[in-house]
N, CA and C atoms as an extended XYZ file, in Angstrom:
381
Properties=species:S:1:pos:R:3:atomname:S:1:resname:S:1:resid:I:1 pbc="F F F"
N       -26.246       22.195       -1.402 N   MET     1
C       -26.615       22.246        0.001 CA  MET     1
C       -25.449       22.822        0.795 C   MET     1
N       -25.699       23.831        1.581 N   VAL     2
C       -24.685       24.465        2.403 CA  VAL     2
C       -24.898       24.014        3.847 C   VAL     2
N       -23.813       23.668        4.513 N   TYR     3
C       -23.934       23.254        5.906 CA  TYR     3
C       -22.757       23.786        6.707 C   TYR     3
N       -22.941       23.815        7.988 N   ASN     4
C       -21.931       24.294        8.911 CA  ASN     4
C       -21.071       23.109        9.335 C   ASN     4
N       -19.826       23.077        8.894 N   ARG     5
C       -18.944       21.939        9.166 CA  ARG     5
C       -18.796       21.660       10.662 C   ARG     5
N       -18.630       22.709       11.454 N   GLU     6
C       -18.468       22.515       12.901 CA  GLU     6
C       -19.706       21.874       13.515 C   GLU     6
N       -20.871       22.292       13.042 N   ALA     7
C       -22.123       21.725       13.557 CA  ALA     7
C       -22.218       20.242       13.202 C   ALA     7
N       -21.815       19.908       11.996 N   VAL     8
C       -21.837       18.505       11.573 CA  VAL     8
C       -20.881       17.687       12.429 C   VAL     8
N       -19.677       18.187       12.656 N   LEU     9
C       -18.708       17.467       13.474 CA  LEU     9
C       -19.209       17.294       14.913 C   LEU     9
N       -19.851       18.328       15.450 N   ARG    10
C       -20.431       18.226       16.802 CA  ARG    10
C       -21.509       17.152       16.825 C   ARG    10
N       -22.373       17.155       15.784 N   TRP    11
C       -23.440       16.152       15.710 CA  TRP    11
C       -22.846       14.735       15.669 C   TRP    11
N       -21.788       14.547       14.886 N   ARG    12
C       -21.145       13.227       14.807 CA  ARG    12
C       -20.692       12.759       16.176 C   ARG    12
N       -20.082       13.670       16.942 N   LYS    13
C       -19.579       13.304       18.273 CA  LYS    13
C       -20.701       13.018       19.258 C   LYS    13
N       -21.801       13.751       19.149 N   THR    14
C       -22.893       13.578       20.112 CA  THR    14
C       -23.886       12.499       19.704 C   THR    14
N       -23.836       12.050       18.455 N   HIS    15
C       -24.747       11.007       17.953 CA  HIS    15
C       -23.956        9.926       17.204 C   HIS    15
N       -23.023        9.262       17.875 N   PRO    16
C       -22.161        8.312       17.159 CA  PRO    16
C       -22.903        7.142       16.524 C   PRO    16
N       -23.937        6.639       17.178 N   GLU    17
C       -24.652        5.492       16.617 CA  GLU    17
C       -25.427        5.881       15.355 C   GLU    17
N       -26.062        7.038       15.377 N   GLU    18
C       -26.783        7.498       14.188 CA  GLU    18
C       -25.818        7.758       13.042 C   GLU    18
N       -24.652        8.311       13.378 N   TYR    19
C       -23.647        8.578       12.348 CA  TYR    19
C       -23.163        7.265       11.720 C   TYR    19
N       -22.873        6.270       12.563 N   LYS    20
C       -22.424        4.973       12.042 CA  LYS    20
C       -23.502        4.333       11.158 C   LYS    20
N       -24.742        4.426       11.598 N   ALA    21
C       -25.838        3.860       10.804 CA  ALA    21
C       -25.949        4.564        9.454 C   ALA    21
N       -25.780        5.869        9.466 N   SER    22
C       -25.830        6.642        8.220 CA  SER    22
C       -24.708        6.227        7.281 C   SER    22
N       -23.508        6.043        7.824 N   ARG    23
C       -22.364        5.616        7.009 CA  ARG    23
C       -22.601        4.225        6.424 C   ARG    23
N       -23.170        3.328        7.234 N   ARG    24
C       -23.457        1.972        6.743 CA  ARG    24
C       -24.467        2.010        5.601 C   ARG    24
N       -25.505        2.845        5.739 N   ARG    25
C       -26.503        2.951        4.665 CA  ARG    25
C       -25.883        3.499        3.386 C   ARG    25
N       -25.059        4.515        3.544 N   THR    26
C       -24.402        5.109        2.376 CA  THR    26
C       -23.491        4.094        1.704 C   THR    26
N       -22.722        3.350        2.504 N   TYR    27
C       -21.825        2.339        1.938 CA  TYR    27
C       -22.624        1.268        1.195 C   TYR    27
N       -23.704        0.802        1.820 N   ALA    28
C       -24.520       -0.233        1.186 CA  ALA    28
C       -25.086        0.261       -0.150 C   ALA    28
N       -25.503        1.509       -0.179 N   LYS    29
C       -26.103        2.068       -1.397 CA  LYS    29
C       -25.081        2.249       -2.514 C   LYS    29
N       -23.852        2.667       -2.151 N   TYR    30
C       -22.827        2.985       -3.154 CA  TYR    30
C       -21.626        2.035       -3.101 C   TYR    30
N       -21.843        0.841       -2.599 N   ARG    31
C       -20.750       -0.113       -2.379 CA  ARG    31
C       -19.882       -0.328       -3.618 C   ARG    31
N       -20.491       -0.629       -4.736 N   GLU    32
C       -19.729       -0.934       -5.955 CA  GLU    32
C       -18.893        0.267       -6.400 C   GLU    32
N       -19.462        1.463       -6.338 N   GLU    33
C       -18.721        2.658       -6.728 CA  GLU    33
C       -17.555        2.930       -5.780 C   GLU    33
N       -17.798        2.741       -4.488 N   ILE    34
C       -16.743        2.952       -3.487 CA  ILE    34
C       -15.604        1.966       -3.713 C   ILE    34
N       -15.941        0.696       -3.913 N   LEU    35
C       -14.908       -0.319       -4.135 CA  LEU    35
C       -14.142       -0.073       -5.433 C   LEU    35
N       -14.840        0.365       -6.474 N   ALA    36
C       -14.169        0.673       -7.742 CA  ALA    36
C       -13.191        1.823       -7.568 C   ALA    36
N       -13.581        2.845       -6.805 N   GLU    37
C       -12.680        3.967       -6.525 CA  GLU    37
C       -11.445        3.509       -5.758 C   GLU    37
N       -11.656        2.645       -4.760 N   ARG    38
C       -10.529        2.136       -3.968 CA  ARG    38
C        -9.557        1.332       -4.837 C   ARG    38
N       -10.118        0.479       -5.709 N   ARG    39
C        -9.255       -0.308       -6.592 CA  ARG    39
C        -8.433        0.592       -7.499 C   ARG    39
N        -9.053        1.619       -8.052 N   LEU    40
C        -8.354        2.556       -8.926 CA  LEU    40
C        -7.268        3.307       -8.154 C   LEU    40
N        -7.588        3.767       -6.946 N   TYR    41
C        -6.609        4.452       -6.108 CA  TYR    41
C        -5.421        3.529       -5.817 C   TYR    41
N        -5.696        2.288       -5.411 N   ASN    42
C        -4.628        1.332       -5.093 CA  ASN    42
C        -3.750        1.056       -6.306 C   ASN    42
N        -4.382        0.911       -7.473 N   LYS    43
C        -3.632        0.651       -8.708 CA  LYS    43
C        -2.714        1.823       -9.042 C   LYS    43
N        -3.239        3.042       -8.968 N   ARG    44
C        -2.433        4.228       -9.278 CA  ARG    44
C        -1.304        4.419       -8.270 C   ARG    44
N        -1.575        4.143       -7.008 N   LEU    45
C        -0.541        4.262       -5.984 CA  LEU    45
C         0.592        3.273       -6.256 C   LEU    45
N         0.248        2.026       -6.551 N   LYS    46
C         1.289        1.033       -6.836 CA  LYS    46
C         2.072        1.421       -8.089 C   LYS    46
N         1.388        1.905       -9.126 N   GLU    47
C         2.084        2.343      -10.336 CA  GLU    47
C         3.079        3.457      -10.017 C   GLU    47
N         2.679        4.399       -9.169 N   GLU    48
C         3.568        5.496       -8.788 CA  GLU    48
C         4.793        4.975       -8.029 C   GLU    48
N         4.567        4.055       -7.106 N   ILE    49
C         5.670        3.472       -6.323 CA  ILE    49
C         6.618        2.722       -7.256 C   ILE    49
N         6.068        1.889       -8.123 N   VAL    50
C         6.884        1.090       -9.046 CA  VAL    50
C         7.709        2.002       -9.950 C   VAL    50
N         7.095        3.034      -10.503 N   GLN    51
C         7.839        3.947      -11.371 CA  GLN    51
C         8.947        4.668      -10.608 C   GLN    51
N         8.657        5.072       -9.381 N   HIS    52
C         9.680        5.772       -8.604 CA  HIS    52
C        10.904        4.889       -8.359 C   HIS    52
N        10.670        3.606       -8.119 N   TYR    53
C        11.775        2.689       -7.824 CA  TYR    53
C        12.328        1.997       -9.071 C   TYR    53
N        12.071        2.546      -10.243 N   GLY    54
C        12.740        2.071      -11.451 CA  GLY    54
C        11.910        1.254      -12.410 C   GLY    54
N        10.735        0.789      -12.010 N   GLY    55
C         9.842        0.103      -12.933 CA  GLY    55
C        10.182       -1.337      -13.247 C   GLY    55
N        11.238       -1.887      -12.615 N   LYS    56
C        11.583       -3.294      -12.878 CA  LYS    56
C        12.321       -3.885      -11.686 C   LYS    56
N        12.322       -5.199      -11.622 N   CYS    57
C        13.027       -5.923      -10.560 CA  CYS    57
C        14.522       -5.643      -10.695 C   CYS    57
N        15.151       -5.228       -9.602 N   VAL    58
C        16.576       -4.904       -9.671 CA  VAL    58
C        17.435       -6.155       -9.833 C   VAL    58
N        16.853       -7.325       -9.610 N   CYS    59
C        17.610       -8.573       -9.722 CA  CYS    59
C        17.494       -9.188      -11.121 C   CYS    59
N        16.261       -9.449      -11.572 N   CYS    60
C        16.072      -10.162      -12.838 CA  CYS    60
C        15.520       -9.294      -13.965 C   CYS    60
N        15.086       -8.079      -13.655 N   GLY    61
C        14.579       -7.180      -14.681 CA  GLY    61
C        13.104       -7.335      -15.020 C   GLY    61
N        12.368       -8.155      -14.269 N   GLU    62
C        10.928       -8.335      -14.507 CA  GLU    62
C        10.214       -6.983      -14.462 C   GLU    62
N         9.314       -6.748      -15.432 N   THR    63
C         8.611       -5.466      -15.492 CA  THR    63
C         7.101       -5.580      -15.286 C   THR    63
N         6.557       -6.787      -15.219 N   GLU    64
C         5.111       -6.956      -15.024 CA  GLU    64
C         4.738       -6.466      -13.632 C   GLU    64
N         3.942       -5.399      -13.570 N   ILE    65
C         3.615       -4.752      -12.299 CA  ILE    65
C         2.928       -5.713      -11.325 C   ILE    65
N         2.196       -6.675      -11.838 N   LYS    66
C         1.510       -7.634      -10.963 CA  LYS    66
C         2.489       -8.500      -10.183 C   LYS    66
N         3.714       -8.642      -10.680 N   PHE    67
C         4.717       -9.465      -10.006 CA  PHE    67
C         5.645       -8.667       -9.107 C   PHE    67
N         5.623       -7.345       -9.232 N   LEU    68
C         6.598       -6.515       -8.524 CA  LEU    68
C         6.148       -6.158       -7.118 C   LEU    68
N         7.120       -6.087       -6.210 N   THR    69
C         6.861       -5.777       -4.815 CA  THR    69
C         8.049       -5.018       -4.235 C   THR    69
N         7.815       -4.321       -3.150 N   LEU    70
C         8.911       -3.607       -2.492 CA  LEU    70
C         9.628       -4.540       -1.535 C   LEU    70
N        10.932       -4.390       -1.492 N   ASP    71
C        11.782       -5.195       -0.619 CA  ASP    71
C        12.575       -4.265        0.282 C   ASP    71
N        12.672       -4.632        1.549 N   HIS    72
C        13.524       -3.902        2.482 CA  HIS    72
C        14.956       -4.405        2.271 C   HIS    72
N        15.812       -3.554        1.782 N   ILE    73
C        17.180       -3.945        1.427 CA  ILE    73
C        17.904       -4.583        2.602 C   ILE    73
N        17.699       -4.054        3.798 N   ASN    74
C        18.415       -4.545        4.982 CA  ASN    74
C        17.675       -5.666        5.708 C   ASN    74
N        16.676       -6.270        5.050 N   GLU    75
C        15.892       -7.354        5.646 CA  GLU    75
C        15.263       -6.952        6.975 C   GLU    75
N        14.781       -5.721        7.084 N   ASP    76
C        14.176       -5.263        8.333 CA  ASP    76
C        12.689       -4.971        8.182 C   ASP    76
N        12.059       -5.582        7.200 N   GLY    77
C        10.634       -5.367        6.978 CA  GLY    77
C         9.786       -5.849        8.144 C   GLY    77
N        10.272       -6.863        8.856 N   PHE    78
C         9.525       -7.371       10.001 CA  PHE    78
C         9.355       -6.305       11.075 C   PHE    78
N        10.324       -5.388       11.171 N   LEU    79
C        10.207       -4.314       12.159 CA  LEU    79
C         9.041       -3.394       11.817 C   LEU    79
N         8.894       -3.067       10.519 N   TRP    80
C         7.784       -2.220       10.097 CA  TRP    80
C         6.460       -2.927       10.357 C   TRP    80
N         6.375       -4.212        9.966 N   ARG    81
C         5.130       -4.951       10.166 CA  ARG    81
C         4.821       -5.105       11.654 C   ARG    81
N         5.853       -5.247       12.479 N   LYS    82
C         5.644       -5.347       13.930 CA  LYS    82
C         5.106       -4.026       14.478 C   LYS    82
N         5.640       -2.917       13.998 N   GLN    83
C         5.223       -1.604       14.482 CA  GLN    83
C         3.835       -1.224       13.975 C   GLN    83
N         3.571       -1.458       12.673 N   PHE    84
C         2.329       -0.987       12.075 CA  PHE    84
C         1.322       -2.103       11.810 C   PHE    84
N         1.791       -3.337       11.729 N   GLY    85
C         0.894       -4.471       11.563 CA  GLY    85
C         0.177       -4.567       10.229 C   GLY    85
N         0.612       -3.825        9.233 N   ARG    86
C        -0.057       -3.849        7.942 CA  ARG    86
C         0.963       -3.870        6.820 C   ARG    86
N         0.479       -4.240        5.653 N   SER    87
C         1.322       -4.201        4.461 CA  SER    87
C         0.442       -3.773        3.293 C   SER    87
N         0.918       -3.956        2.085 N   GLY    88
C         0.121       -3.604        0.917 CA  GLY    88
C        -0.088       -2.108        0.775 C   GLY    88
N        -1.332       -1.692        0.563 N   THR    89
C        -1.644       -0.291        0.301 CA  THR    89
C        -1.217        0.613        1.454 C   THR    89
N        -1.414        0.162        2.695 N   VAL    90
C        -1.021        0.982        3.846 CA  VAL    90
C         0.484        1.233        3.807 C   VAL    90
N         1.249        0.218        3.463 N   PHE    91
C         2.701        0.371        3.352 CA  PHE    91
C         3.055        1.313        2.207 C   PHE    91
N         2.397        1.162        1.066 N   TYR    92
C         2.668        2.044       -0.072 CA  TYR    92
C         2.330        3.497        0.264 C   TYR    92
N         1.247        3.719        1.003 N   GLN    93
C         0.902        5.083        1.425 CA  GLN    93
C         2.001        5.657        2.308 C   GLN    93
N         2.519        4.844        3.213 N   TRP    94
C         3.594        5.278        4.108 CA  TRP    94
C         4.850        5.603        3.302 C   TRP    94
N         5.192        4.764        2.341 N   VAL    95
C         6.375        4.980        1.499 CA  VAL    95
C         6.276        6.326        0.792 C   VAL    95
N         5.133        6.611        0.209 N   LYS    96
C         4.948        7.877       -0.492 CA  LYS    96
C         5.028        9.050        0.486 C   LYS    96
N         4.364        8.934        1.620 N   LYS    97
C         4.356       10.004        2.624 CA  LYS    97
C         5.770       10.294        3.137 C   LYS    97
N         6.602        9.265        3.242 N   MET    98
C         7.961        9.421        3.756 CA  MET    98
C         8.952        9.833        2.669 C   MET    98
N         8.476       10.055        1.455 N   GLY    99
C         9.348       10.528        0.387 CA  GLY    99
C        10.162        9.436       -0.284 C   GLY    99
N         9.621        8.222       -0.356 N   PHE   100
C        10.259        7.095       -1.046 CA  PHE   100
C        11.635        6.781       -0.428 C   PHE   100
N        11.648        6.174        0.758 N   PRO   101
C        12.909        5.874        1.446 CA  PRO   101
C        13.890        5.079        0.583 C   PRO   101
N        15.160        5.334        0.817 N   LYS   102
C        16.217        4.695        0.022 CA  LYS   102
C        16.552        3.282        0.501 C   LYS   102
N        15.976        2.850        1.629 N   ASN   103
C        16.247        1.502        2.120 CA  ASN   103
C        15.306        0.470        1.513 C   ASN   103
N        14.608        0.858        0.431 N   LEU   104
C        13.701       -0.046       -0.266 CA  LEU   104
C        14.156       -0.220       -1.706 C   LEU   104
N        13.806       -1.374       -2.274 N   GLN   105
C        14.096       -1.632       -3.681 CA  GLN   105
C        12.950       -2.434       -4.268 C   GLN   105
N        12.888       -2.458       -5.564 N   LEU   106
C        11.834       -3.175       -6.270 CA  LEU   106
C        12.355       -4.550       -6.662 C   LEU   106
N        11.652       -5.589       -6.224 N   LEU   107
C        11.965       -6.959       -6.611 CA  LEU   107
C        10.693       -7.633       -7.085 C   LEU   107
N        10.831       -8.611       -7.962 N   CYS   108
C         9.671       -9.420       -8.317 CA  CYS   108
C         9.419      -10.376       -7.147 C   CYS   108
N         8.259      -10.966       -7.142 N   TRP   109
C         7.876      -11.837       -6.038 CA  TRP   109
C         8.873      -12.998       -5.880 C   TRP   109
N         9.298      -13.602       -6.990 N   ASN   110
C        10.230      -14.743       -6.910 CA  ASN   110
C        11.567      -14.333       -6.304 C   ASN   110
N        12.132      -13.241       -6.779 N   CYS   111
C        13.426      -12.793       -6.250 CA  CYS   111
C        13.301      -12.366       -4.785 C   CYS   111
N        12.196      -11.732       -4.432 N   ASN   112
C        11.978      -11.306       -3.052 CA  ASN   112
C        11.890      -12.513       -2.124 C   ASN   112
N        11.106      -13.513       -2.505 N   CYS   113
C        10.980      -14.715       -1.675 CA  CYS   113
C        12.302      -15.464       -1.574 C   CYS   113
N        13.011      -15.593       -2.689 N   ALA   114
C        14.300      -16.292       -2.677 CA  ALA   114
C        15.287      -15.566       -1.772 C   ALA   114
N        15.314      -14.254       -1.845 N   LYS   115
C        16.206      -13.470       -0.979 CA  LYS   115
C        15.877      -13.731        0.484 C   LYS   115
N        14.608      -13.777        0.809 N   HIS   116
C        14.194      -13.994        2.195 CA  HIS   116
C        14.540      -15.409        2.668 C   HIS   116
N        14.179      -16.412        1.877 N   TYR   117
C        14.343      -17.796        2.315 CA  TYR   117
C        15.766      -18.340        2.180 C   TYR   117
N        16.521      -17.891        1.171 N   TYR   118
C        17.840      -18.461        0.908 CA  TYR   118
C        18.989      -17.487        1.130 C   TYR   118
N        18.674      -16.266        1.524 N   GLY   119
C        19.724      -15.289        1.774 CA  GLY   119
C        20.095      -14.472        0.550 C   GLY   119
N        19.913      -15.046       -0.628 N   LYS   120
C        20.109      -14.307       -1.871 CA  LYS   120
C        19.353      -15.024       -2.980 C   LYS   120
N        19.065      -14.288       -4.003 N   CYS   121
C        18.311      -14.805       -5.128 CA  CYS   121
C        19.198      -15.735       -5.960 C   CYS   121
N        18.652      -16.800       -6.546 N   PRO   122
C        19.440      -17.663       -7.430 CA  PRO   122
C        20.088      -16.914       -8.589 C   PRO   122
N        19.497      -15.775       -9.005 N   HIS   123
C        20.112      -14.970      -10.059 CA  HIS   123
C        21.470      -14.434       -9.628 C   HIS   123
N        21.694      -14.323       -8.332 N   LYS   124
C        22.927      -13.763       -7.794 CA  LYS   124
C        23.943      -14.834       -7.399 C   LYS   124
N        23.614      -16.109       -7.606 N   GLU   125
C        24.482      -17.205       -7.156 CA  GLU   125
C        25.864      -17.156       -7.806 C   GLU   125
N        25.944      -16.726       -9.046 N   GLY   126
C        27.231      -16.695       -9.739 CA  GLY   126
C        28.093      -15.525       -9.306 C   GLY   126
N        27.507      -14.538       -8.651 N   SER   127
C        28.290      -13.353       -8.288 CA  SER   127
C        28.733      -13.364       -6.862 C   SER   127
């Protein structure tokens, strides 16, 4: 099927309710496929981020991707969340778009939480 993109975009702007209804019907019909695609995209994005930042927790060496998370080295993650109000996939998309900023590091969930709550991870207590 060939269509005129500009005409479609004009129709969307002039018929917003019909367009929204059409999108809802399409989502309802293909919900499982759409969600499966999103899960796959999110998984691949996280794998790419984890590999770029070394593939393991910089503190304890944990490599299980389910436990790994990005940490703001300078403890300024609250500024990002205040500005953008989101985390997770939206944050990972931003990290990739910005070229993998150097003010981030990979930590496992335990080391990340310990760093936040106690100032440093128990793994670092001896140093």
